[in-house]
C-alpha positions in Angstrom: 95.9 156.9 114.7 95.5 160.2 112.9 97.5 162.2 110.6 98.8 165.4 113.1 97.3 168.9 112.0 99.4 170.9 109.4 99.0 173.7 112.1 101.2 171.8 115.0 103.7 170.8 112.1 107.1 172.3 111.6 108.7 172.2 107.7 112.4 171.4 107.8 113.7 173.1 105.0 118.0 172.3 103.9 118.0 175.9 104.7 116.5 175.4 108.4 119.0 172.5 109.1 121.8 174.0 107.9 120.6 177.5 110.2 120.1 175.4 113.2 122.0 172.2 113.6 126.1 172.0 114.4 128.2 170.6 112.3 126.9 171.2 109.0 128.7 171.4 105.6 125.9 173.3 103.3 125.7 173.9 99.3 123.0 177.1 99.3 120.1 176.2 99.6 120.2 172.9 97.7 122.0 170.3 99.3 122.9 169.9 103.3 125.4 167.7 105.4 125.1 166.8 109.0 125.3 164.9 112.5 122.5 164.2 114.0 121.9 163.1 117.4 118.7 163.2 119.8 119.2 166.5 121.5 119.1 168.1 117.6 116.1 166.6 116.3 113.2 168.3 116.0 110.9 165.1 115.0 111.6 164.3 119.3 109.3 167.4 120.0 106.9 167.4 117.5 105.9 166.3 114.0 107.5 167.7 111.1 107.2 167.9 107.7 110.2 167.7 105.8 110.6 169.9 102.7 113.0 167.9 100.8 114.4 164.5 99.8 116.2 163.2 103.3 118.4 160.1 103.9 119.7 159.3 107.0 122.3 156.6 108.2 122.2 155.0 111.2 125.7 155.3 113.0 124.7 153.8 116.4 121.6 153.3 118.4 118.1 152.6 117.0 114.9 154.6 117.1 111.7 153.9 116.2 110.6 156.5 113.4 106.9 157.5 112.6 106.5 158.4 108.5 102.9 159.1 108.2 100.9 156.6 109.9 102.5 153.9 110.2 105.9 153.1 112.5 109.6 152.0 111.1 112.3 150.7 113.6 115.8 152.1 112.4 119.0 150.3 113.8 122.8 150.7 113.6 123.3 149.6 109.3 119.8 151.4 108.5 119.6 153.8 105.5 115.8 155.7 105.4 115.2 157.7 102.7 112.2 160.3 103.2 110.5 161.9 100.0 109.7 165.4 100.2 106.2 166.2 102.1 106.4 163.5 104.5 105.8 163.6 108.0 108.4 162.3 110.1 108.0 161.9 113.9 110.7 160.5 116.2 108.8 157.8 118.8 111.7 156.6 120.3 114.8 156.4 120.4 118.1 155.5 122.6 120.5 158.2 124.3 123.1 157.0 122.5 121.5 157.3 118.6 123.3 158.7 115.9 123.3 159.2 112.0 124.3 161.7 109.4 122.1 163.3 107.8 121.9 164.7 103.7 118.7 166.7 102.8 118.3 168.2 99.1 115.9 170.0 97.4 113.8 168.6 94.0 115.8 171.6 92.0 119.2 169.2 92.7 117.5 166.0 91.9 116.3 167.4 88.7 120.1 168.9 88.0 121.3 165.2 88.4 120.2 164.6 85.1 119.0 160.3 87.3 117.3 158.2 84.5 113.7 158.3 85.3 113.7 154.6 84.6 116.2 153.7 86.9 115.2 155.8 89.9 111.5 154.0 89.8 112.3 150.8 91.3 114.0 153.2 94.4 110.8 155.5 94.5 108.9 152.5 94.3 110.9 150.4 97.2 111.3 153.2 99.4 107.6 154.8 99.2 106.2 151.5 100.9 109.5 151.1 103.6 111.8 153.9 104.2 113.9 151.4 105.8 116.7 148.8 104.5 119.2 147.7 106.6 122.2 147.3 105.2 125.8 145.9 105.9 129.0 147.6 108.0 130.6 147.7 105.1 128.1 149.4 103.0 127.5 152.0 105.6 131.5 152.6 106.0 130.8 153.1 101.4 128.1 155.4 102.1 130.1 157.3 105.5 133.4 157.4 103.1 131.6 159.4 100.1 129.7 161.7 101.7 132.6 162.7 103.1 134.0 163.1 100.3 130.7 165.5 99.2 132.0 167.5 101.9 135.2 168.0 101.4 134.1 169.1 98.1 131.9 171.3 99.2 134.3 173.4 101.3 137.2 173.4 98.6 138.3 176.3 96.9 138.3 174.3 92.8 135.3 176.1 91.9 135.3 176.0 88.7 134.5 172.5 88.5 133.1 171.9 91.9 128.9 172.2 91.4 129.9 169.5 88.9 132.0 167.0 91.1 129.5 167.1 93.5 126.7 166.3 91.6 129.0 163.4 90.0 129.4 162.0 93.9 126.1 162.1 94.8 124.8 159.9 91.6 127.5 157.9 92.7 125.6 157.8 95.9 122.4 156.9 94.3 123.8 154.1 92.0 125.2 152.4 95.6 121.5 152.7 97.1 119.7 151.5 93.6 122.6 148.7 94.0 121.7 148.7 97.1 117.6 148.2 96.6 118.1 145.8 94.5 120.0 143.3 96.4 117.5 143.7 99.0 114.4 143.3 97.4 114.6 139.3 98.2 114.3 139.8 101.7 111.5 142.7 100.7 108.2 140.9 100.9 105.8 143.0 98.9 103.7 142.3 96.4 102.2 144.8 94.1 99.0 146.0 93.1 97.2 146.3 90.1 97.4 150.2 91.4 101.5 149.5 91.1 101.6 147.2 88.1 100.1 150.2 85.9 102.3 153.1 87.4 105.1 150.6 86.7 104.1 150.2 83.0 103.2 154.3 83.1 106.9 154.5 83.5 108.4 152.0 81.0 105.7 154.2 78.0 107.0 156.9 79.7 110.6 156.7 78.9 110.5 155.0 75.8 107.7 157.7 74.3 108.7 161.6 76.3 110.3 163.0 73.9 107.4 162.7 71.3 104.3 162.7 73.1 103.3 164.6 76.0 99.4 163.9 76.1 98.0 161.2 79.3 95.7 159.9 76.7 98.3 158.1 74.4 99.9 156.8 76.9 96.0 155.7 78.7 95.8 154.3 74.7 98.6 152.2 75.0 97.6 151.0 78.2 93.9 149.8 77.2 92.4 152.3 79.9 90.7 155.2 79.9 92.6 158.6 80.6 90.7 159.1 83.9 91.5 156.0 84.8 95.2 156.2 84.3 95.4 160.1 85.7 93.8 158.5 88.8 95.7 155.8 89.6 98.9 157.2 88.9 97.7 160.1 91.8 96.9 157.4 93.7 100.0 155.8 93.8 102.8 158.5 93.3 101.2 161.0 94.7 101.7 163.0 91.2 99.4 163.4 88.3 100.3 161.4 85.4 100.4 164.9 83.5 103.0 166.1 85.9 105.0 162.6 85.4 105.0 163.5 81.9 105.8 166.9 82.0 108.6 166.6 84.6 110.6 163.8 82.3 109.9 166.0 79.2 112.0 169.1 81.1 114.5 167.3 82.6 115.4 165.7 78.7 115.3 169.4 77.7 118.1 169.9 80.4 120.3 167.6 79.6 119.9 168.5 76.0 120.5 172.1 76.7 123.1 171.4 79.0 125.4 168.5 76.9 124.0 168.1 73.5 125.5 171.3 72.0 122.2 171.2 69.8 120.5 174.9 69.3 117.2 175.6 70.6 115.9 175.0 68.0 116.8 172.2 67.0 115.9 170.8 70.9 112.9 172.0 70.1 112.6 169.8 67.0 114.0 166.7 68.5 111.7 167.0 71.9 108.2 167.4 69.1 107.4 170.6 69.4 105.4 172.8 66.6 107.8 175.9 66.9 110.6 177.3 69.0 108.5 179.8 70.7 105.9 176.8 72.1 108.9 174.8 73.3 110.2 178.2 75.1 106.5 179.2 77.0 106.6 175.4 77.8 110.6 175.5 79.4 109.5 178.4 81.2 106.6 177.9 82.6 107.9 174.6 84.1 111.0 175.9 85.3 110.5 179.7 85.9 113.4 180.4 83.5 114.1 180.3 79.4 116.1 177.5 77.5 118.4 180.3 76.7 119.1 181.9 79.6 119.3 177.6 81.6 122.0 177.4 78.6 123.7 180.5 79.5 124.1 179.4 82.8 124.8 176.6 82.6 128.0 177.6 81.0 128.8 179.8 83.7 
């Protein structure tokens, strides 16, 4: 099996889903919830590449779904989690196959303030196998939660609506995390050396990201060279070690700017930047806006 040529693939983004699918409820271009049936599934006709994170909850029927170079069987009461840039094609599906689909942008995930150490097991698990079979009760809990998110998206309670939606979405994430822990007993996968090193790197990153931003520090703690660490992290996760470090620092910075009540200068010191100016340049380089503008935006 070979990977489809990118020219033959269609990019599926939140914006496209909300325009082309029926029964959609959306929050800007950051989050969309929709019903999925065979006649409105773009991956039936040709491979598609996802432009955001996507969760599929199979409500009825069966399907064989190709993700990357592997096929996976999805049937009633299956939860599928697909990461950005996943190449997806529906190889086969029964006529009664239905699902609800939740697609969300990386910016939306960043704003949820999910702890890196909490998200790592989910990231690792679904990176190897995007499908997880759960009970009808689990499906019903998720369905009710996402129905509540849909209700809040349509609500006229504008002042705190976004915060309520993100809190509900965090609840859904923690439910899936709990299901993943329960499913680990049945998931026959033993991590190799690369995965073990990646896990160790993430543990160190969680402990030291507020003070250490150099790849060399983490490599030294693991008794390997920076070059080897970078290659391993890229191989396992698709992102460089430097990228993971930057994302951890920016997430911490956003959390502090939003919730701590500290001044920007104090936050810069807490994150071990030599000056407020250096912190500002770093933050703007990675987010596109200044810390002061981000702080004002979150208050508005």
